[in-house]
C-alpha positions as CSV (number, residue, x, y, z in Angstrom):
1,X,-5.2,1.1,-36.4
2,X,-1.8,1.7,-35.0
3,X,1.8,1.1,-36.0
4,X,3.1,-2.3,-34.8
5,X,5.7,-2.3,-32.1
6,X,9.3,-2.6,-33.2
7,X,11.0,-5.9,-32.6
8,X,14.0,-6.2,-30.4
9,X,17.3,-7.7,-31.5
10,X,20.7,-7.8,-29.6
11,X,21.5,-4.4,-31.1
12,X,18.0,-3.0,-30.6
13,X,16.7,-3.5,-27.1
14,X,13.9,-2.1,-25.0
15,X,14.6,1.1,-23.0
16,X,12.7,3.0,-20.4
17,X,12.2,6.7,-20.5
18,X,13.7,8.5,-17.6
19,X,11.3,9.3,-14.8
20,X,11.7,12.5,-12.9
21,X,10.2,13.0,-9.4
22,X,8.4,16.1,-8.5
23,X,10.8,17.9,-6.1
24,X,8.0,19.0,-3.9
25,X,7.0,15.3,-3.2
26,X,5.3,14.0,-1.2
27,X,2.3,15.8,-2.5
28,X,-0.3,14.4,-0.1
29,X,0.2,13.4,3.5
30,X,-1.8,12.6,6.6
31,X,-2.8,16.0,8.0
32,X,-6.4,15.3,9.2
33,X,-7.4,13.5,12.4
34,X,-9.3,10.8,10.3
35,X,-6.3,10.2,8.0
36,X,-4.5,7.1,9.3
37,X,-2.3,4.9,7.1
38,X,-3.3,6.6,3.9
39,X,-2.5,4.9,0.6
40,X,-3.6,3.2,-2.6
41,X,-4.2,6.4,-4.6
42,X,-6.4,6.3,-7.7
43,X,-6.4,9.5,-9.8
44,X,-8.6,10.6,-12.6
45,X,-9.1,13.9,-14.5
46,X,-12.5,15.5,-14.1
47,X,-13.1,17.8,-17.0
48,X,-16.3,19.1,-15.5
49,X,-14.2,20.5,-12.6
50,X,-11.0,21.1,-14.6
51,X,-9.2,19.3,-11.8
52,X,-7.5,16.1,-11.0
53,X,-9.4,14.0,-8.4
54,X,-7.6,11.6,-6.1
55,X,-9.3,8.7,-4.2
56,X,-7.2,7.1,-1.4
57,X,-7.6,5.0,1.7
58,X,-7.6,5.9,5.3
59,X,-7.7,3.1,8.0
60,X,-8.4,4.5,11.5
61,X,-9.4,2.2,14.3
62,X,-12.4,3.3,16.3
63,X,-13.8,2.7,19.8
64,X,-17.2,1.9,18.4
65,X,-19.0,1.2,15.1
66,X,-22.8,1.2,15.2
67,X,-25.0,1.2,12.2
68,X,-22.5,2.7,10.0
69,X,-21.4,5.5,12.4
70,X,-17.9,5.4,13.8
71,X,-16.6,6.9,17.1
72,X,-12.9,7.1,16.6
73,X,-10.0,8.2,18.9
74,X,-8.4,10.5,16.2
75,X,-4.9,11.7,16.8
76,X,-4.4,9.9,20.1
77,X,-4.6,6.5,18.4
78,X,-3.0,6.5,15.0
79,X,-1.5,3.1,14.7
80,X,-3.7,0.3,13.4
81,X,-1.6,-2.2,15.3
82,X,-3.3,-1.3,18.6
83,X,-6.7,-2.1,17.2
84,X,-8.0,-5.4,18.4
85,X,-10.8,-5.5,15.8
86,X,-13.3,-6.2,18.6
87,X,-13.3,-3.3,21.0
88,X,-11.4,-1.1,18.6
89,X,-12.1,-2.3,15.1
90,X,-10.3,-1.0,12.0
91,X,-12.6,0.8,9.5
92,X,-11.7,1.9,6.0
93,X,-12.7,5.2,4.6
94,X,-12.3,6.2,0.9
95,X,-11.1,9.8,0.9
96,X,-11.4,12.3,-2.0
97,X,-9.0,15.2,-2.8
98,X,-8.9,17.7,-5.7
99,X,-6.0,19.5,-7.4
100,X,-5.4,21.8,-10.4
101,X,-1.8,20.8,-10.8
102,X,-1.3,17.5,-9.0
103,X,1.0,19.2,-6.4
104,X,-1.3,21.2,-4.2
105,X,-4.3,19.2,-3.0
106,X,-7.5,20.4,-1.3
107,X,-9.6,18.1,0.8
108,X,-13.1,19.6,0.6
109,X,-15.6,18.2,3.1
110,X,-18.1,15.7,1.5
111,X,-20.6,15.7,4.4
112,X,-21.3,12.0,3.8
113,X,-19.5,10.0,6.5
114,X,-19.9,10.7,10.2
115,X,-16.7,10.6,12.0
116,X,-16.6,11.4,15.7
117,X,-20.0,13.1,15.5
118,X,-19.2,15.3,12.4
119,X,-19.5,14.8,8.7
120,X,-17.1,17.7,8.0
121,X,-14.5,15.4,6.4
122,X,-13.5,14.4,2.9
123,X,-14.6,10.7,3.1
124,X,-17.0,9.6,0.4
125,X,-17.6,5.9,1.4
126,X,-17.6,4.1,4.7
127,X,-16.8,0.4,4.9
128,X,-17.6,-1.3,8.1
129,X,-15.1,-4.2,8.5
130,X,-14.6,-4.9,12.2
131,X,-12.3,-7.6,11.0
132,X,-9.3,-6.1,9.2
133,X,-8.3,-3.5,6.7
134,X,-10.1,-3.4,3.3
135,X,-7.5,-2.7,0.7
136,X,-7.6,-0.4,-2.3
137,X,-10.3,0.5,-4.7
138,X,-9.8,1.8,-8.2
139,X,-11.9,4.6,-9.7
140,X,-12.5,4.9,-13.4
141,X,-14.2,7.9,-15.2
142,X,-16.3,6.5,-18.0
143,X,-17.1,9.3,-20.5
144,X,-19.1,6.9,-22.8
145,X,-21.7,5.4,-20.5
146,X,-25.1,6.6,-21.9
147,X,-26.3,6.7,-18.3
148,X,-24.8,9.9,-16.7
149,X,-25.5,8.5,-13.2
150,X,-22.7,6.0,-13.9
151,X,-20.1,8.4,-15.1
152,X,-17.7,7.3,-12.3
153,X,-17.2,3.7,-11.4
154,X,-15.4,2.2,-8.4
155,X,-14.4,-1.4,-7.7
156,X,-12.4,-3.1,-5.0
157,X,-12.5,-4.4,-1.4
158,X,-15.7,-3.0,0.0
159,X,-19.1,-4.2,1.2
160,X,-22.4,-2.5,1.7
161,X,-22.3,-0.2,4.8
162,X,-24.5,-1.0,7.7
163,X,-23.2,-4.2,9.2
164,X,-21.1,-7.3,8.8
165,X,-22.3,-10.2,6.7
166,X,-24.6,-12.7,8.4
167,X,-23.0,-15.8,10.0
168,X,-24.3,-18.0,7.2
169,X,-22.2,-16.1,4.7
170,X,-18.9,-18.0,3.9
171,X,-17.1,-14.7,4.2
172,X,-18.4,-14.1,7.8
173,X,-14.9,-14.9,9.1
174,X,-13.3,-12.6,6.5
175,X,-15.6,-9.5,6.4
176,X,-12.9,-7.3,5.0
177,X,-12.4,-9.5,1.9
178,X,-15.7,-8.6,0.2
179,X,-15.2,-7.3,-3.3
180,X,-17.8,-4.7,-4.4
181,X,-18.5,-2.1,-7.0
182,X,-20.6,1.1,-7.2
183,X,-21.3,4.0,-9.5
184,X,-21.6,7.8,-9.3
185,X,-22.7,10.7,-11.4
186,X,-20.2,13.2,-9.9
187,X,-17.5,11.0,-8.2
188,X,-18.8,12.1,-4.8
189,X,-22.1,10.4,-4.1
190,X,-22.0,6.7,-4.8
191,X,-24.9,4.3,-5.4
192,X,-25.9,0.9,-6.8
193,X,-23.5,-1.1,-4.6
194,X,-23.1,-4.7,-5.8
195,X,-21.0,-7.5,-4.3
196,X,-19.1,-9.7,-6.8
197,X,-16.9,-11.6,-4.3
198,X,-18.1,-15.0,-5.3
199,X,-17.8,-14.3,-9.0
200,X,-14.1,-13.2,-8.8
201,X,-12.9,-15.6,-6.1
202,X,-10.0,-13.3,-5.3
203,X,-8.5,-12.4,-2.0
204,X,-8.0,-8.9,-3.4
205,X,-5.2,-7.9,-1.0
206,X,-3.8,-5.1,-3.2
207,X,-4.6,-1.9,-5.0
208,X,-7.6,-3.3,-6.9
209,X,-8.7,-1.4,-10.0
210,X,-11.1,-1.5,-12.9
211,X,-10.6,-0.4,-16.5
212,X,-12.4,-0.6,-19.8
213,X,-10.9,-2.1,-23.0
214,X,-12.5,-0.2,-25.9
215,X,-11.2,-2.8,-28.4
216,X,-12.9,-5.9,-26.9
217,X,-15.7,-4.0,-25.3
218,X,-15.0,-5.6,-21.9
219,X,-14.6,-4.3,-18.4
220,X,-11.5,-5.7,-16.7
221,X,-10.7,-5.9,-13.0
222,X,-7.1,-6.5,-11.9
223,X,-6.7,-7.8,-8.4
224,X,-4.7,-10.3,-6.4
225,X,-4.9,-14.0,-5.6
226,X,-2.7,-15.6,-2.9
227,X,-1.5,-19.1,-2.8
228,X,-2.5,-21.0,0.3
229,X,-4.6,-18.2,1.9
230,X,-8.2,-18.1,2.6
231,X,-10.7,-17.0,1.5
232,X,-10.9,-18.2,-2.1
233,X,-7.8,-20.4,-1.9
234,X,-9.8,-22.7,-4.3
235,X,-9.5,-20.3,-7.2
236,X,-8.7,-22.5,-10.2
237,X,-5.6,-20.4,-11.0
238,X,-4.1,-21.5,-7.7
239,X,-4.1,-25.2,-8.5
240,X,-0.6,-26.4,-8.0
241,X,0.6,-23.0,-6.8
242,X,2.6,-24.4,-3.9
243,X,5.2,-25.9,-6.2
244,X,5.2,-23.6,-9.3
245,X,7.9,-21.4,-7.9
246,X,6.0,-18.1,-8.2
247,X,5.6,-17.5,-4.4
248,X,2.5,-16.6,-2.6
249,X,1.3,-13.4,-4.4
250,X,0.0,-13.3,-8.0
251,X,-2.0,-10.8,-10.0
252,X,-5.3,-11.9,-11.6
253,X,-7.7,-10.5,-14.2
254,X,-11.5,-10.8,-14.4
255,X,-13.6,-9.7,-17.3
256,X,-17.2,-8.8,-18.1
257,X,-19.1,-7.5,-21.1
258,X,-21.3,-5.4,-18.9
259,X,-20.9,-3.2,-15.8
260,X,-22.4,-4.2,-12.5
261,X,-22.7,-7.2,-10.2
262,X,-25.3,-8.9,-12.3
263,X,-23.0,-8.8,-15.3
264,X,-21.6,-12.3,-15.0
265,X,-17.9,-11.6,-14.2
266,X,-15.4,-14.3,-14.9
267,X,-13.4,-15.9,-12.1
268,X,-10.2,-13.8,-11.6
269,X,-7.5,-15.7,-13.6
270,X,-3.8,-15.4,-12.9
271,X,-2.2,-13.0,-15.4
272,X,1.2,-12.1,-13.9
273,X,3.5,-13.5,-11.3
274,X,7.0,-12.9,-10.0
275,X,9.4,-15.5,-8.6
276,X,9.9,-17.0,-5.2
277,X,11.5,-14.2,-3.1
278,X,10.5,-11.5,-5.5
279,X,6.7,-11.6,-5.7
280,X,4.4,-9.4,-7.6
281,X,2.4,-7.2,-5.2
282,X,0.3,-4.8,-7.3
283,X,-0.5,-4.3,-11.0
284,X,-2.2,-1.1,-12.3
285,X,-2.7,-1.1,-16.1
286,X,-3.4,1.7,-18.6
287,X,-3.5,2.3,-22.3
288,X,-3.9,5.1,-24.8
289,X,-6.7,4.5,-27.4
290,X,-4.3,5.3,-30.2
291,X,-2.1,2.3,-29.3
292,X,-2.5,-0.8,-31.3
293,X,-5.2,-3.2,-30.3
294,X,-4.4,-5.3,-27.3
295,X,-1.5,-3.3,-26.0
296,X,-1.5,-2.2,-22.4
297,X,1.3,-1.0,-20.0
298,X,1.2,-1.6,-16.3
299,X,2.8,-0.4,-13.1
300,X,3.9,-3.4,-11.1
301,X,5.3,-3.5,-7.6
302,X,7.5,-6.4,-6.6
303,X,8.0,-7.4,-3.0
304,X,11.4,-8.7,-2.1
305,X,10.7,-11.0,0.8
306,X,14.3,-11.1,2.0
307,X,14.7,-7.4,2.9
308,X,11.2,-6.0,2.7
309,X,11.9,-3.7,-0.3
310,X,9.1,-3.0,-2.8
311,X,10.3,-1.9,-6.2
312,X,8.4,-0.4,-9.2
313,X,8.7,-1.9,-12.7
314,X,7.0,-1.4,-16.1
315,X,5.2,-4.3,-17.6
316,X,3.6,-4.8,-21.0
317,X,0.7,-6.9,-22.3
318,X,-0.1,-7.4,-26.0
319,X,-3.1,-9.6,-25.4
320,X,-5.5,-7.3,-23.6
321,X,-4.0,-7.8,-20.1
322,X,-4.3,-11.7,-20.1
323,X,-0.5,-12.1,-19.8
324,X,2.3,-9.7,-18.9
325,X,6.1,-9.4,-19.3
326,X,8.8,-6.9,-18.3
327,X,9.5,-4.1,-20.7
328,X,13.1,-3.8,-19.7
329,X,15.4,-6.4,-18.1
330,X,13.8,-7.8,-14.9
331,X,15.0,-5.9,-11.9
332,X,15.1,-2.6,-13.8
333,X,13.2,0.0,-11.8
334,X,10.9,2.4,-13.6
335,X,10.1,4.8,-10.7
336,X,13.3,4.5,-8.7
337,X,13.3,4.2,-4.9
338,X,14.5,7.4,-3.1
339,X,17.8,7.8,-1.3
340,X,18.2,6.5,2.2
341,X,16.1,8.6,4.6
342,X,13.7,9.8,1.9
343,X,9.9,9.1,2.2
344,X,10.1,6.5,-0.7
345,X,13.4,4.8,0.2
346,X,11.9,1.3,0.9
347,X,8.8,1.0,-1.2
348,X,6.9,2.3,-4.2
349,X,3.3,1.3,-5.1
350,X,2.2,3.2,-8.2
351,X,-1.3,3.9,-9.5
352,X,-2.1,4.0,-13.1
353,X,-0.9,7.4,-14.5
354,X,-3.0,10.3,-15.7
355,X,-2.2,12.7,-18.5
356,X,-0.9,16.0,-17.1
357,X,-3.6,18.6,-17.9
358,X,-1.0,21.3,-18.3
359,X,1.6,19.4,-20.2
360,X,-0.2,17.0,-22.6
361,X,3.1,15.3,-23.6
362,X,3.8,13.9,-20.2
363,X,2.2,11.5,-17.7
364,X,1.8,12.0,-14.0
365,X,2.5,8.9,-11.9
366,X,1.1,9.1,-8.3
367,X,2.4,6.5,-5.9
368,X,2.6,5.4,-2.3
369,X,6.1,6.0,-0.9
370,X,7.3,4.0,2.1
371,X,10.4,4.6,4.2
372,X,10.4,1.3,6.1
373,X,10.4,-2.3,5.0
374,X,7.1,-3.9,4.1
375,X,5.0,-5.2,7.0
376,X,6.6,-2.8,9.4
377,X,4.6,0.1,10.8
378,X,2.3,1.3,8.0
379,X,2.0,4.8,9.4
380,X,4.9,6.0,7.2
381,X,3.0,6.1,3.9
382,X,3.1,9.3,1.9
383,X,1.9,9.9,-1.7
384,X,4.5,11.1,-4.2
385,X,4.4,12.2,-7.8
386,X,6.7,11.4,-10.7
387,X,6.6,12.4,-14.4
388,X,7.4,10.5,-17.7
389,X,6.8,11.1,-21.4
390,X,3.4,9.8,-22.6
391,X,5.2,6.9,-24.2
392,X,7.3,5.8,-21.2
393,X,9.3,3.1,-23.1
394,X,11.0,2.7,-26.4
395,X,13.8,0.9,-28.2
396,X,17.5,1.8,-28.0
397,X,19.2,1.6,-31.4
398,X,23.0,0.9,-31.2
399,X,25.2,3.0,-33.5
400,X,25.6,1.5,-37.0
401,X,22.4,-0.6,-36.7
402,X,19.4,-0.5,-38.9
403,X,15.9,-1.2,-37.8
404,X,13.1,-1.7,-40.3
405,X,9.4,-1.9,-39.4
406,X,6.7,-4.0,-40.8
407,X,4.5,-2.5,-43.5
408,X,2.7,0.6,-42.0
409,X,-0.3,2.5,-43.5
410,X,0.7,6.1,-44.1
411,X,-2.2,8.5,-43.3
412,X,-0.5,11.9,-43.2
413,X,2.4,13.9,-41.7
414,X,4.9,11.7,-39.9
415,X,6.3,12.5,-36.5
416,X,8.9,10.9,-34.4
417,X,9.3,10.9,-30.6
418,X,12.9,10.3,-29.6
419,X,15.7,11.4,-27.3
420,X,17.0,14.7,-28.6
421,X,20.5,13.2,-28.8
422,X,19.1,10.3,-30.8
423,X,17.6,12.6,-33.4
424,X,20.9,14.1,-34.2
425,X,22.3,10.8,-35.3
426,X,19.1,9.2,-36.6
427,X,18.7,8.4,-40.3
428,X,15.1,7.6,-41.5
429,X,14.1,6.2,-44.9
430,X,10.8,5.0,-46.3
431,X,10.0,2.6,-49.1
432,X,6.6,1.8,-50.7
433,X,5.2,0.6,-54.0
434,X,5.0,4.3,-55.2
435,X,8.2,5.7,-53.7
436,X,11.3,3.5,-53.8
437,X,13.4,5.6,-51.6
438,X,12.3,8.6,-49.5
439,X,14.8,10.0,-47.0
440,X,13.9,12.1,-44.1
441,X,15.9,15.4,-44.1
442,X,15.8,18.6,-42.0
443,X,13.1,18.5,-39.4
444,X,10.8,21.2,-38.1
445,X,11.5,22.7,-34.8
446,X,8.5,21.7,-32.7
447,X,7.9,23.4,-29.4
448,X,6.7,20.4,-27.3
449,X,9.7,19.1,-25.4
450,X,8.1,16.9,-22.7
451,X,7.7,19.5,-19.9
452,X,10.5,19.4,-17.3
453,X,11.2,15.8,-18.2
454,X,13.1,17.4,-21.0
455,X,14.5,14.1,-22.5
456,X,12.1,13.4,-25.4
457,X,11.3,15.7,-28.4
458,X,8.6,15.3,-31.0
459,X,9.7,16.3,-34.5
460,X,7.8,16.5,-37.8
461,X,9.8,15.0,-40.7
462,X,10.4,16.5,-44.1
463,X,11.4,14.2,-46.9
464,X,13.5,14.0,-50.0
465,X,11.7,11.6,-52.3
466,X,14.6,10.2,-54.3
467,X,18.3,9.7,-53.6
468,X,20.3,12.7,-54.5
469,X,17.5,15.2,-54.7
470,X,18.6,18.6,-53.3
471,X,16.9,19.8,-50.2
472,X,15.1,22.6,-52.0
473,X,14.0,20.3,-54.8
474,X,10.3,20.4,-55.7
475,X,10.0,16.8,-54.7
476,X,10.9,17.7,-51.1
477,X,7.6,17.6,-49.1
478,X,6.4,18.0,-45.5
479,X,3.6,15.5,-45.6
480,X,4.9,12.6,-47.6
481,X,1.9,13.0,-49.9
482,X,3.1,10.5,-52.3
483,X,3.1,7.9,-49.5
484,X,-0.3,8.7,-48.1
485,X,-2.7,5.8,-48.6
486,X,0.1,3.4,-49.3
487,X,1.8,0.8,-47.2
488,X,5.4,1.8,-46.4
489,X,8.4,0.3,-44.7
490,X,10.4,2.6,-42.4
491,X,14.0,2.1,-41.6
492,X,15.7,3.8,-38.6
493,X,19.4,3.8,-38.5
494,X,21.7,5.2,-35.8
495,X,24.7,6.5,-37.8
496,X,28.0,4.9,-37.0
497,X,29.5,8.2,-35.9
498,X,26.7,8.7,-33.3
499,X,26.2,7.2,-29.8
500,X,22.9,5.6,-30.8
501,X,19.8,6.6,-28.9
502,X,16.2,5.7,-27.9
503,X,13.2,5.9,-30.2
504,X,10.0,6.1,-28.3
505,X,7.3,6.2,-31.0
506,X,6.4,7.5,-34.4
507,X,3.1,8.2,-36.1
508,X,1.1,10.3,-38.5
509,X,-1.3,13.2,-38.3
510,X,-3.9,14.1,-40.9
511,X,-3.6,17.9,-40.2
512,X,-0.7,19.6,-38.4
513,X,0.2,23.2,-38.1
514,X,3.6,23.8,-39.8
515,X,5.4,24.7,-36.6
516,X,3.4,23.1,-33.8
517,X,1.7,19.7,-33.1
518,X,-0.5,21.0,-30.3
519,X,-3.4,21.3,-32.7
520,X,-3.3,17.7,-33.8
521,X,-6.6,16.0,-34.6
522,X,-7.9,12.7,-33.5
523,X,-6.9,11.1,-36.7
524,X,-3.7,9.6,-35.5
525,X,-1.8,6.4,-35.6
526,X,1.1,5.6,-33.3
527,X,3.9,3.0,-33.0
């Protein structure tokens, strides 16, 4: 169980944490002959390797494709626009890279895909399309599957290697629009390919991805459906789409109780849309298991059709991804575009973030950065990195305003994540059936400022259990023991003499070292 989200009022409004970009970005670029128009990164942490692993696209065009073997021109022919998809078809490779820090990436050869007579490359799957680019695939590391051969799962635009679909297949005219899935024990060697194109009925022209909702026990695929475009223009969610004002592109969600193509996936149903002229392009959701049931955050890219800009925004769902809304005011960028001339000045397409293995209090956001308008030459894509606190959004409390939560179950020590400036002027009180008025007093100095983001600090609260009790009174406690097991209301107030500030989250720990929170147990609840 988790602390409910705080409600917004005119004086208490949503606020995004500041995102800082890695100064050494871009962190991954095209530097191999088989890397052409790279993009759509999907990053997981592999504890068995103690490394981050990135999967990303490459889309070379090749002079011949025969029985799953490609003969490709390499560096002399790097633009996909010169491919005619007959003599020089586009193929799609899924590449794999490893890193200890997310900044320096190695591309060890996988020896699986033959490219120009050699398997000494970092491709792990080959998708023969001969009819257009196959867009992104998302990789999910599943630590709970009892079958270790399915530890890693992949889903997205792909179809079984070895040939195009037969002419009788309704997708024969659209071979690159097949949606498939596969599994792997090690994230390198993939097996059990299954096609679910006709279950999803999605065009899937986006950074497709798959996640698991541990609350509902359902697998969820997030993909795209497009109004007026074949194939799958008959998807029920697109009924009346030409007049609903949302534009061409929409995000959709499909669910299944079981993994695999025989698992009876639902038709992909519209879950998010933009507006005409500012259309949603991608949606990559994530959640922390400690968040309350149903709560997901998502990276969304919005395509501005008038100028070709693609901007990044933070969305929120409170119903397991079925519907989404903006966290901040629409138009507020989360990962900001770079300055003119930078690699990410025109477009940002972000993958779901991954926890920084060296700084547990921050997230790593990997993204495609583009320096030209959308639909111009795609050879300008580079992959960048940005950081945020693990809770990337909160509420800004205006000076002099009080904010009271719903009743919250107290299970131990209480901590607060907030801007350091906000903590200076923040007053916190608690009230329950056992304790009528507990006031937070001097806080511990906790050494876990969020890495070089440096804008959020976690502090453990000490309490005075009745108004007027001196700080050294015996009733002053570190773990609010009188509140444990009770339901309490917590009031946060930005004092009138302060500038207000942003509160990101608060929660409780059953066991915490007096001076550090790095040893916290799994018994936690978070707001």
